[in-house]
N, CA, C and O atoms as a Tripos MOL2 file, in Angstrom:
@<TRIPOS>MOLECULE
protein
  208   207    52     0     0
PROTEIN
NO_CHARGES

@<TRIPOS>ATOM
      1 N           5.0300    6.6070  -36.5830 N.3       1 UNK1
      2 CA          5.7760    6.8770  -34.8450 C.3       1 UNK1
      3 C           6.9340    7.7260  -35.1250 C.2       1 UNK1
      4 O           7.5910    7.5570  -36.1520 O.2       1 UNK1
      5 N           7.1720    8.4830  -34.4080 N.am      2 UNK2
      6 CA          8.4130    9.3680  -34.4400 C.3       2 UNK2
      7 C           9.4440    8.9150  -32.9960 C.2       2 UNK2
      8 O           8.8630    8.8830  -31.9110 O.2       2 UNK2
      9 N          10.7620    8.6210  -33.0360 N.am      3 UNK3
     10 CA         11.3190    8.5330  -32.1850 C.3       3 UNK3
     11 C          11.0110    9.5570  -30.9230 C.2       3 UNK3
     12 O          11.0030    9.0540  -29.8000 O.2       3 UNK3
     13 N          10.7560   10.9780  -31.0630 N.am      4 UNK4
     14 CA         10.0540   12.0050  -30.5470 C.3       4 UNK4
     15 C           9.4270   11.6910  -28.9440 C.2       4 UNK4
     16 O           9.6330   12.0050  -27.7720 O.2       4 UNK4
     17 N           8.2580   10.6000  -30.0310 N.am      5 UNK5
     18 CA          7.3120    9.8700  -28.8950 C.3       5 UNK5
     19 C           8.0440    8.7850  -28.0070 C.2       5 UNK5
     20 O           7.3710    8.5080  -27.0140 O.2       5 UNK5
     21 N           9.3550    8.0270  -28.1020 N.am      6 UNK6
     22 CA          9.8040    7.5590  -27.0060 C.3       6 UNK6
     23 C          10.2680    8.3300  -26.3400 C.2       6 UNK6
     24 O          10.1200    8.3000  -25.1180 O.2       6 UNK6
     25 N          10.7290    8.9330  -26.7550 N.am      7 UNK7
     26 CA         12.6270   10.4190  -26.0740 C.3       7 UNK7
     27 C          11.3920   10.9500  -24.6800 C.2       7 UNK7
     28 O          11.4110   12.1570  -24.4380 O.2       7 UNK7
     29 N          10.3400   10.0280  -23.7900 N.am      8 UNK8
     30 CA          9.6860   11.2920  -23.1290 C.3       8 UNK8
     31 C           9.6280   10.2970  -21.4720 C.2       8 UNK8
     32 O           9.5430    9.0950  -21.2190 O.2       8 UNK8
     33 N           9.6990   11.1900  -20.8730 N.am      9 UNK9
     34 CA         10.4380   10.8640  -19.3810 C.3       9 UNK9
     35 C           9.4360   10.1690  -18.8410 C.2       9 UNK9
     36 O           9.5820   10.1470  -17.6190 O.2       9 UNK9
     37 N           8.0240    9.3110  -19.3600 N.am     10 UNK10
     38 CA          7.2660    8.4470  -18.8730 C.3      10 UNK10
     39 C           7.6450    7.1750  -19.0700 C.2      10 UNK10
     40 O           7.5220    6.2420  -18.2770 O.2      10 UNK10
     41 N           8.2180    7.1560  -20.4040 N.am     11 UNK11
     42 CA          9.2200    6.1790  -21.4340 C.3      11 UNK11
     43 C          10.3440    5.4040  -20.5740 C.2      11 UNK11
     44 O          10.2630    4.2030  -20.3180 O.2      11 UNK11
     45 N          11.7310    6.4940  -20.0330 N.am     12 UNK12
     46 CA         12.3470    6.5060  -19.1830 C.3      12 UNK12
     47 C          12.3020    5.9640  -17.9450 C.2      12 UNK12
     48 O          13.1700    5.3470  -17.3270 O.2      12 UNK12
     49 N          11.3270    6.2240  -17.6830 N.am     13 UNK13
     50 CA         10.7110    5.6200  -15.7500 C.3      13 UNK13
     51 C           9.9000    4.5780  -15.9040 C.2      13 UNK13
     52 O           9.4200    4.2880  -14.8080 O.2      13 UNK13
     53 N           9.3210    3.5090  -17.2050 N.am     14 UNK14
     54 CA          9.2140    2.6080  -17.0460 C.3      14 UNK14
     55 C          10.5830    1.6410  -17.5970 C.2      14 UNK14
     56 O          11.0340    0.5960  -17.1260 O.2      14 UNK14
     57 N          11.0800    2.5540  -18.9350 N.am     15 UNK15
     58 CA         12.5430    1.3670  -18.3490 C.3      15 UNK15
     59 C          13.6150    1.1350  -17.4720 C.2      15 UNK15
     60 O          14.2870    0.1490  -17.1710 O.2      15 UNK15
     61 N          13.5760    2.7730  -17.0190 N.am     16 UNK16
     62 CA         14.3880    2.3980  -15.0180 C.3      16 UNK16
     63 C          14.4520    1.1570  -14.7190 C.2      16 UNK16
     64 O          15.3250    0.2880  -14.7390 O.2      16 UNK16
     65 N          12.9930    1.2540  -14.3410 N.am     17 UNK17
     66 CA         11.5360    0.7550  -13.5430 C.3      17 UNK17
     67 C          11.8890   -1.4410  -13.5890 C.2      17 UNK17
     68 O          12.0750   -2.2550  -12.6850 O.2      17 UNK17
     69 N          11.7870   -1.6310  -15.8110 N.am     18 UNK18
     70 CA         12.3210   -2.0910  -15.4230 C.3      18 UNK18
     71 C          13.9750   -3.2700  -15.7180 C.2      18 UNK18
     72 O          14.5000   -4.2140  -15.1280 O.2      18 UNK18
     73 N          14.1200   -2.8280  -16.3950 N.am     19 UNK19
     74 CA         15.3250   -2.7970  -16.2330 C.3      19 UNK19
     75 C          15.8200   -2.7490  -14.1950 C.2      19 UNK19
     76 O          16.4580   -3.7750  -13.9590 O.2      19 UNK19
     77 N          15.7180   -2.1880  -13.3630 N.am     20 UNK20
     78 CA         15.8320   -2.7730  -12.5480 C.3      20 UNK20
     79 C          15.3720   -3.5160  -11.2230 C.2      20 UNK20
     80 O          15.8790   -3.7980  -10.1370 O.2      20 UNK20
     81 N          13.8780   -3.7310  -12.0090 N.am     21 UNK21
     82 CA         13.3720   -5.3080  -11.3980 C.3      21 UNK21
     83 C          14.3610   -6.2380  -11.7810 C.2      21 UNK21
     84 O          15.1980   -6.9040  -11.1720 O.2      21 UNK21
     85 N          14.0280   -6.0970  -12.9730 N.am     22 UNK22
     86 CA         15.3030   -7.5790  -13.4830 C.3      22 UNK22
     87 C          16.0550   -7.8680  -12.5220 C.2      22 UNK22
     88 O          15.9710   -8.9080  -11.8680 O.2      22 UNK22
     89 N          17.2740   -6.5140  -12.2570 N.am     23 UNK23
     90 CA         18.7240   -6.5230  -11.4270 C.3      23 UNK23
     91 C          18.6880   -6.9990   -9.7690 C.2      23 UNK23
     92 O          19.5830   -7.2940   -8.9770 O.2      23 UNK23
     93 N          17.3660   -6.9290   -9.6710 N.am     24 UNK24
     94 CA         17.1720   -6.9330   -8.1150 C.3      24 UNK24
     95 C          16.3240   -7.9750   -8.6560 C.2      24 UNK24
     96 O          15.2780   -7.3950   -8.9450 O.2      24 UNK24
     97 N          16.1920   -9.4300   -9.0030 N.am     25 UNK25
     98 CA         15.4460  -10.6690   -9.5000 C.3      25 UNK25
     99 C          16.5880  -10.9970   -9.2310 C.2      25 UNK25
    100 O          16.9260  -11.1860   -8.0630 O.2      25 UNK25
    101 N          17.2310  -11.1030  -10.0200 N.am     26 UNK26
    102 CA         19.0040  -11.7300  -10.7070 C.3      26 UNK26
    103 C          19.3680  -12.0860   -9.3960 C.2      26 UNK26
    104 O          19.4970  -13.1370   -8.7680 O.2      26 UNK26
    105 N          19.6030   -9.8580   -8.9930 N.am     27 UNK27
    106 CA         20.5830  -11.0150   -7.1390 C.3      27 UNK27
    107 C          20.1800  -11.0150   -6.3560 C.2      27 UNK27
    108 O          20.8460  -11.3030   -5.3620 O.2      27 UNK27
    109 N          18.9200  -10.7220   -6.2490 N.am     28 UNK28
    110 CA         17.9950  -11.9070   -5.2640 C.3      28 UNK28
    111 C          17.9870  -13.0330   -5.7290 C.2      28 UNK28
    112 O          18.7610  -13.6060   -4.9620 O.2      28 UNK28
    113 N          17.6160  -13.8700   -6.5470 N.am     29 UNK29
    114 CA         18.2710  -15.7270   -7.0140 C.3      29 UNK29
    115 C          19.6560  -15.5730   -6.4500 C.2      29 UNK29
    116 O          19.7340  -15.9140   -5.2700 O.2      29 UNK29
    117 N          21.0570  -15.0320   -7.1440 N.am     30 UNK30
    118 CA         22.1340  -14.8960   -7.3880 C.3      30 UNK30
    119 C          22.6610  -15.8340   -5.0820 C.2      30 UNK30
    120 O          23.2140  -16.8220   -4.5990 O.2      30 UNK30
    121 N          21.9460  -14.5510   -4.6210 N.am     31 UNK31
    122 CA         22.6910  -14.5650   -3.0050 C.3      31 UNK31
    123 C          21.9070  -15.5640   -1.9890 C.2      31 UNK31
    124 O          22.2030  -15.9830   -0.8700 O.2      31 UNK31
    125 N          20.5900  -15.8090   -2.9830 N.am     32 UNK32
    126 CA         19.2400  -16.9460   -2.5120 C.3      32 UNK32
    127 C          19.8980  -18.5170   -2.5130 C.2      32 UNK32
    128 O          20.1830  -19.3420   -1.6460 O.2      32 UNK32
    129 N          19.9920  -18.4210   -4.4540 N.am     33 UNK33
    130 CA         20.4660  -19.8770   -4.5720 C.3      33 UNK33
    131 C          20.9900  -20.2630   -5.0940 C.2      33 UNK33
    132 O          21.3430  -19.5220   -6.0120 O.2      33 UNK33
    133 N          21.2980  -20.9930   -5.1160 N.am     34 UNK34
    134 CA         22.6050  -21.1640   -5.6650 C.3      34 UNK34
    135 C          22.5010  -22.1340   -6.7230 C.2      34 UNK34
    136 O          23.0980  -23.0940   -6.2370 O.2      34 UNK34
    137 N          22.1000  -22.4890   -7.9050 N.am     35 UNK35
    138 CA         20.8730  -22.4280   -8.8210 C.3      35 UNK35
    139 C          22.6720  -22.0260  -10.0250 C.2      35 UNK35
    140 O          23.0560  -22.6140  -11.0360 O.2      35 UNK35
    141 N          23.1680  -21.0890   -9.4350 N.am     36 UNK36
    142 CA         24.5670  -20.4000  -10.5170 C.3      36 UNK36
    143 C          25.8650  -20.9540   -9.9560 C.2      36 UNK36
    144 O          25.7930  -21.0310   -8.7300 O.2      36 UNK36
    145 N          26.8380  -21.2990  -10.3670 N.am     37 UNK37
    146 CA         27.8740  -21.1930  -10.1900 C.3      37 UNK37
    147 C          28.2580  -20.0680   -9.2660 C.2      37 UNK37
    148 O          27.2430  -19.8990   -8.5910 O.2      37 UNK37
    149 N          29.3460  -19.0380   -8.7900 N.am     38 UNK38
    150 CA         29.9140  -18.6130   -9.0180 C.3      38 UNK38
    151 C          30.5250  -17.9360  -10.0680 C.2      38 UNK38
    152 O          29.8410  -17.0710  -10.6140 O.2      38 UNK38
    153 N          31.3920  -18.0830  -10.3820 N.am     39 UNK39
    154 CA         31.7930  -17.3200  -11.3840 C.3      39 UNK39
    155 C          30.5140  -16.8200  -12.3310 C.2      39 UNK39
    156 O          30.2680  -15.6390  -12.5780 O.2      39 UNK39
    157 N          29.5930  -18.2020  -12.9080 N.am     40 UNK40
    158 CA         28.7770  -17.8560  -13.7150 C.3      40 UNK40
    159 C          27.7230  -16.2280  -13.5500 C.2      40 UNK40
    160 O          27.1870  -15.4230  -14.3110 O.2      40 UNK40
    161 N          27.9590  -16.5360  -11.3830 N.am     41 UNK41
    162 CA         26.7640  -15.4400  -10.9510 C.3      41 UNK41
    163 C          27.3920  -14.1300  -11.1110 C.2      41 UNK41
    164 O          26.7090  -13.1280  -11.3220 O.2      41 UNK41
    165 N          28.8880  -14.0900  -11.0020 N.am     42 UNK42
    166 CA         29.9930  -12.1840  -10.9350 C.3      42 UNK42
    167 C          29.7150  -11.8720  -12.6250 C.2      42 UNK42
    168 O          29.4240  -10.7300  -12.9820 O.2      42 UNK42
    169 N          29.8080  -12.7590  -13.4030 N.am     43 UNK43
    170 CA         29.8330  -12.5720  -14.7690 C.3      43 UNK43
    171 C          28.4840  -12.1800  -15.5880 C.2      43 UNK43
    172 O          28.3680  -11.5360  -16.6300 O.2      43 UNK43
    173 N          27.3770  -12.8680  -14.6500 N.am     44 UNK44
    174 CA         25.6610  -12.1600  -15.3230 C.3      44 UNK44
    175 C          26.4190  -10.7720  -14.2410 C.2      44 UNK44
    176 O          27.3740  -10.0540  -14.5360 O.2      44 UNK44
    177 N          25.9680  -10.7670  -13.5490 N.am     45 UNK45
    178 CA         26.3450   -8.7080  -12.9030 C.3      45 UNK45
    179 C          27.6930   -7.7760  -13.3440 C.2      45 UNK45
    180 O          27.9810   -6.6080  -13.0870 O.2      45 UNK45
    181 N          28.4430   -8.9150  -14.1910 N.am     46 UNK46
    182 CA         29.0580   -7.5700  -14.8350 C.3      46 UNK46
    183 C          27.8530   -7.2450  -16.3110 C.2      46 UNK46
    184 O          27.3710   -6.2060  -16.7630 O.2      46 UNK46
    185 N          27.7370   -8.5630  -16.6590 N.am     47 UNK47
    186 CA         27.1770   -7.4840  -17.5350 C.3      47 UNK47
    187 C          25.9570   -7.1860  -17.4890 C.2      47 UNK47
    188 O          25.6330   -6.4510  -18.4220 O.2      47 UNK47
    189 N          25.0300   -7.4810  -16.7030 N.am     48 UNK48
    190 CA         23.8070   -7.0150  -16.8510 C.3      48 UNK48
    191 C          24.2190   -5.0170  -15.1860 C.2      48 UNK48
    192 O          23.3370   -4.1940  -14.9410 O.2      48 UNK48
    193 N          25.7210   -4.9700  -14.5190 N.am     49 UNK49
    194 CA         25.4430   -4.2700  -14.3720 C.3      49 UNK49
    195 C          26.3290   -3.4320  -15.8210 C.2      49 UNK49
    196 O          26.0620   -2.2340  -15.7280 O.2      49 UNK49
    197 N          27.0550   -3.6320  -16.8000 N.am     50 UNK50
    198 CA         27.2410   -2.6540  -17.6460 C.3      50 UNK50
    199 C          26.3350   -2.0730  -18.7060 C.2      50 UNK50
    200 O          26.3780   -1.1960  -19.5690 O.2      50 UNK50
    201 N          25.5080   -2.9600  -18.2410 N.am     51 UNK51
    202 CA         24.5550   -2.3200  -19.5060 C.3      51 UNK51
    203 C          23.5810   -1.4650  -19.2720 C.2      51 UNK51
    204 O          23.1650   -0.5390  -19.9670 O.2      51 UNK51
    205 N          23.1010   -2.0210  -17.7720 N.am     52 UNK52
    206 CA         21.8160   -1.6500  -17.0050 C.3      52 UNK52
    207 C          23.4490   -0.1740  -16.7150 C.2      52 UNK52
    208 O          23.2690    0.8130  -16.0010 O.2      52 UNK52
@<TRIPOS>BOND
     1     1     2 1
     2     2     3 1
     3     3     4 2
     4     3     5 am
     5     5     6 1
     6     6     7 1
     7     7     8 2
     8     7     9 am
     9     9    10 1
    10    10    11 1
    11    11    12 2
    12    11    13 am
    13    13    14 1
    14    14    15 1
    15    15    16 2
    16    15    17 am
    17    17    18 1
    18    18    19 1
    19    19    20 2
    20    19    21 am
    21    21    22 1
    22    22    23 1
    23    23    24 2
    24    23    25 am
    25    25    26 1
    26    26    27 1
    27    27    28 2
    28    27    29 am
    29    29    30 1
    30    30    31 1
    31    31    32 2
    32    31    33 am
    33    33    34 1
    34    34    35 1
    35    35    36 2
    36    35    37 am
    37    37    38 1
    38    38    39 1
    39    39    40 2
    40    39    41 am
    41    41    42 1
    42    42    43 1
    43    43    44 2
    44    43    45 am
    45    45    46 1
    46    46    47 1
    47    47    48 2
    48    47    49 am
    49    49    50 1
    50    50    51 1
    51    51    52 2
    52    51    53 am
    53    53    54 1
    54    54    55 1
    55    55    56 2
    56    55    57 am
    57    57    58 1
    58    58    59 1
    59    59    60 2
    60    59    61 am
    61    61    62 1
    62    62    63 1
    63    63    64 2
    64    63    65 am
    65    65    66 1
    66    66    67 1
    67    67    68 2
    68    67    69 am
    69    69    70 1
    70    70    71 1
    71    71    72 2
    72    71    73 am
    73    73    74 1
    74    74    75 1
    75    75    76 2
    76    75    77 am
    77    77    78 1
    78    78    79 1
    79    79    80 2
    80    79    81 am
    81    81    82 1
    82    82    83 1
    83    83    84 2
    84    83    85 am
    85    85    86 1
    86    86    87 1
    87    87    88 2
    88    87    89 am
    89    89    90 1
    90    90    91 1
    91    91    92 2
    92    91    93 am
    93    93    94 1
    94    94    95 1
    95    95    96 2
    96    95    97 am
    97    97    98 1
    98    98    99 1
    99    99   100 2
   100    99   101 am
   101   101   102 1
   102   102   103 1
   103   103   104 2
   104   103   105 am
   105   105   106 1
   106   106   107 1
   107   107   108 2
   108   107   109 am
   109   109   110 1
   110   110   111 1
   111   111   112 2
   112   111   113 am
   113   113   114 1
   114   114   115 1
   115   115   116 2
   116   115   117 am
   117   117   118 1
   118   118   119 1
   119   119   120 2
   120   119   121 am
   121   121   122 1
   122   122   123 1
   123   123   124 2
   124   123   125 am
   125   125   126 1
   126   126   127 1
   127   127   128 2
   128   127   129 am
   129   129   130 1
   130   130   131 1
   131   131   132 2
   132   131   133 am
   133   133   134 1
   134   134   135 1
   135   135   136 2
   136   135   137 am
   137   137   138 1
   138   138   139 1
   139   139   140 2
   140   139   141 am
   141   141   142 1
   142   142   143 1
   143   143   144 2
   144   143   145 am
   145   145   146 1
   146   146   147 1
   147   147   148 2
   148   147   149 am
   149   149   150 1
   150   150   151 1
   151   151   152 2
   152   151   153 am
   153   153   154 1
   154   154   155 1
   155   155   156 2
   156   155   157 am
   157   157   158 1
   158   158   159 1
   159   159   160 2
   160   159   161 am
   161   161   162 1
   162   162   163 1
   163   163   164 2
   164   163   165 am
   165   165   166 1
   166   166   167 1
   167   167   168 2
   168   167   169 am
   169   169   170 1
   170   170   171 1
   171   171   172 2
   172   171   173 am
   173   173   174 1
   174   174   175 1
   175   175   176 2
   176   175   177 am
   177   177   178 1
   178   178   179 1
   179   179   180 2
   180   179   181 am
   181   181   182 1
   182   182   183 1
   183   183   184 2
   184   183   185 am
   185   185   186 1
   186   186   187 1
   187   187   188 2
   188   187   189 am
   189   189   190 1
   190   190   191 1
   191   191   192 2
   192   191   193 am
   193   193   194 1
   194   194   195 1
   195   195   196 2
   196   195   197 am
   197   197   198 1
   198   198   199 1
   199   199   200 2
   200   199   201 am
   201   201   202 1
   202   202   203 1
   203   203   204 2
   204   203   205 am
   205   205   206 1
   206   206   207 1
   207   207   208 2
@<TRIPOS>SUBSTRUCTURE
     1 UNK1         2 RESIDUE 1 A UNK
     2 UNK2         6 RESIDUE 1 A UNK
     3 UNK3        10 RESIDUE 1 A UNK
     4 UNK4        14 RESIDUE 1 A UNK
     5 UNK5        18 RESIDUE 1 A UNK
     6 UNK6        22 RESIDUE 1 A UNK
     7 UNK7        26 RESIDUE 1 A UNK
     8 UNK8        30 RESIDUE 1 A UNK
     9 UNK9        34 RESIDUE 1 A UNK
    10 UNK10       38 RESIDUE 1 A UNK
    11 UNK11       42 RESIDUE 1 A UNK
    12 UNK12       46 RESIDUE 1 A UNK
    13 UNK13       50 RESIDUE 1 A UNK
    14 UNK14       54 RESIDUE 1 A UNK
    15 UNK15       58 RESIDUE 1 A UNK
    16 UNK16       62 RESIDUE 1 A UNK
    17 UNK17       66 RESIDUE 1 A UNK
    18 UNK18       70 RESIDUE 1 A UNK
    19 UNK19       74 RESIDUE 1 A UNK
    20 UNK20       78 RESIDUE 1 A UNK
    21 UNK21       82 RESIDUE 1 A UNK
    22 UNK22       86 RESIDUE 1 A UNK
    23 UNK23       90 RESIDUE 1 A UNK
    24 UNK24       94 RESIDUE 1 A UNK
    25 UNK25       98 RESIDUE 1 A UNK
    26 UNK26      102 RESIDUE 1 A UNK
    27 UNK27      106 RESIDUE 1 A UNK
    28 UNK28      110 RESIDUE 1 A UNK
    29 UNK29      114 RESIDUE 1 A UNK
    30 UNK30      118 RESIDUE 1 A UNK
    31 UNK31      122 RESIDUE 1 A UNK
    32 UNK32      126 RESIDUE 1 A UNK
    33 UNK33      130 RESIDUE 1 A UNK
    34 UNK34      134 RESIDUE 1 A UNK
    35 UNK35      138 RESIDUE 1 A UNK
    36 UNK36      142 RESIDUE 1 A UNK
    37 UNK37      146 RESIDUE 1 A UNK
    38 UNK38      150 RESIDUE 1 A UNK
    39 UNK39      154 RESIDUE 1 A UNK
    40 UNK40      158 RESIDUE 1 A UNK
    41 UNK41      162 RESIDUE 1 A UNK
    42 UNK42      166 RESIDUE 1 A UNK
    43 UNK43      170 RESIDUE 1 A UNK
    44 UNK44      174 RESIDUE 1 A UNK
    45 UNK45      178 RESIDUE 1 A UNK
    46 UNK46      182 RESIDUE 1 A UNK
    47 UNK47      186 RESIDUE 1 A UNK
    48 UNK48      190 RESIDUE 1 A UNK
    49 UNK49      194 RESIDUE 1 A UNK
    50 UNK50      198 RESIDUE 1 A UNK
    51 UNK51      202 RESIDUE 1 A UNK
    52 UNK52      206 RESIDUE 1 A UNK
């Protein structure tokens, strides 16, 4: 397979949707539960925001 096969609008939409859903799930868990401490939750959001 060539890299042009993966650089399509379809793959871009799939990756964006996947990353967006992961971010929304993480934000939901941070805001509604106390599983993570405030510092860990903050740095998790920073790292995910930098990647996304």
